[in-house]
N, C-alpha and C positions, 0 to 999 in steps of 0.2 A: 394289795393289788389283785392277787389271785383270790377269787371268791367262789361261792357255791356255784355250781354249773347252771342252776336254774336262774340265779341272779345275773350271771354272765350272759345267758340267753336273753333275759329281759333288757339288759343294757344294749345289746345288739339290736333287739326289736325297737327299742326307744329311738335309736338313730335312724331307723328305716320308717317306722309308722308315723303318719302325718294326719292332721285333721282332714276329714272328708273321705278317707279311705274306706274301702269295704274289706272286712277281714272275717275269716272263718276261725272259730275256736272249735276244732274237731273233737275235742275231748274236754268238755267244760268242768267236770269234776266238781270241786267245791266253789268254783267261780272266781278264783283269785286271778287266773290268767285273763278271764273275761273282763274283769274289773280293771286290770292293768291295760288291756287292749283299748277298752273304751276311754280310759283317761288319756291315752295317746291319740286316738282318732276323733275324740270329742263327739259332741252331739250331732255334728254334720256327718260324721262317719257312721257306717252301719256294721254292726256285729251280728253274725249269724253263728249260732252255737249248736253243737250236737252232743248227746250223750245217751247211752242206753238206759240209764237209771233215772227213774222219776225223782228220786231224792236229789240227784245232781242238778236236774232241771229246775226243781223248786228252790233249792238253795241259791243257785246262781241268779235265778229271776229275782228273788228277794234281795240278794246282795246288790244287784244293779239298780233296782228300784230304790233301795235305801239311800244310794249315793245320788239319786236324781236322774239317772240315765234312762232314756226312753227309746232311742233308735236301735233296737235290737230285736231279734227273734231267736227263740230257742226251740229245738226239736228233740223230742225223745225218740231217737232212733240211732241205729248203728252208723257210724261215720262213713261206712262203705256205701251208704245211700245218699251221700251229699249231692250227687249229680241229679237227683230227683227234685232238688230245690234250687240249683244253681246252674246258670248257663256258662258255657266255655268262655274264657278270656274276659271275665268280668270281676275277678277277685284280685285284690292287691297283695294279700298275704294269707297264709293258712298256718295255723299253729296247732301242733300236737304235743300233749304231755301224756305219754303213754303210761300204761300200767293199770293200777287199781285205784279206786276212791279211798284215800287214806283213812277216812272215818267210817268207811263202809265195809262190805264183805270183801275180803282179799281174794276170794275165789272168783269174783266177778272182775275180769281184767280184759284189757285189749288183747287181741290175738294176732299173731303174725299174718295169717291168711286174710282176714278182713282189713287189717291195717295196710297191707300191700295193695289190696284192691282199692282202698280209699286213697292212698298216695297217688296211684295212677290217675284217678278221677280229679284229685286236687290239683295235680299238675296241669291237667287240661283246663281247669277253671281259672288258673292264674293268668293274669294279663302278662304281656311281655314286660319284663322288668320286675315281675312279681316275685315274692320270696316265700319259701317254705321253711318253717322252723320246727324241728322234731326233736323232743327230748325223750330218750329211751332209758329204761331201767333194767339192765340185765341181772339185777340182784335177786329176782325171784323166778320161780320155775319157768313159767310161760314167758316172762320178760327177757330171759336170756336168748331163747329161740327168736323172739320177736326182734330184739336188737340186732341179731346177726342177720336176719332176713331184711330188715330195713337198711342196714349197712350195705349188704350185697346189692339190693335193688337200686339204691341211690348211686352207688359207685358205678353201676352198669349204665347209667343215663348217658346219652350222647353229649359229649363234651362240647360240641358245637352249638348245642341247643341249651345246655344247662351248665352252670358251675356248681359244684358240690364241695362242701368242706365238712370235715368231721372234727369236733373238739371233744377231748376227754383228758382226764388226768393221767399223765404218763407214768407216775410212780405209785399208782393205786391198783388194787386188784381188778381183774376183769369184770367184776360185778359193779364197778363204779358207773354212775350215769354217763350217757353219751349224748352229745348235742350234734345234730346234723343240720346244716344250712344249705339251702339249694336256691339258686336264682335262675329264673327262666329268661332266656334271651329272646325267643320268638315263638 
């Protein structure tokens, strides 16, 4: 019943994501989340992906094409620039899987400052009823600071406008992954 936090996050996404939705994968990495998202939103749904590393963009593009998906666009840029490509109130969900590219340079990682900037913009892009899914990994040096800043930022959101929930293992060390779910009301 209790599963890996990433699998739990995907099970929650699967109940929310529907064909035809527009979804941002703000940290495409190796493309596994992008592939999962596209399988949920189908060809009528649009996926917009971001990553700072060309390897991530190439790998994800190849993975999506190999599975026959077409309605997607990937940008090689920091997720804090997502508002350069997206209008407010047009996105159904935004997904973040923070940290570093598992098969890449572990020194190239998402950072608290740009992630918080990105989260602010992502919330503006969400439609009313839209969802934000953030998985943070405090088990590496910059990930610990980032996870705490994300937690603090999301906990401070206006509860009349957003509902936020945090999921984590209660009997594991502080370095265990954390999942944050945020729903926008208006």
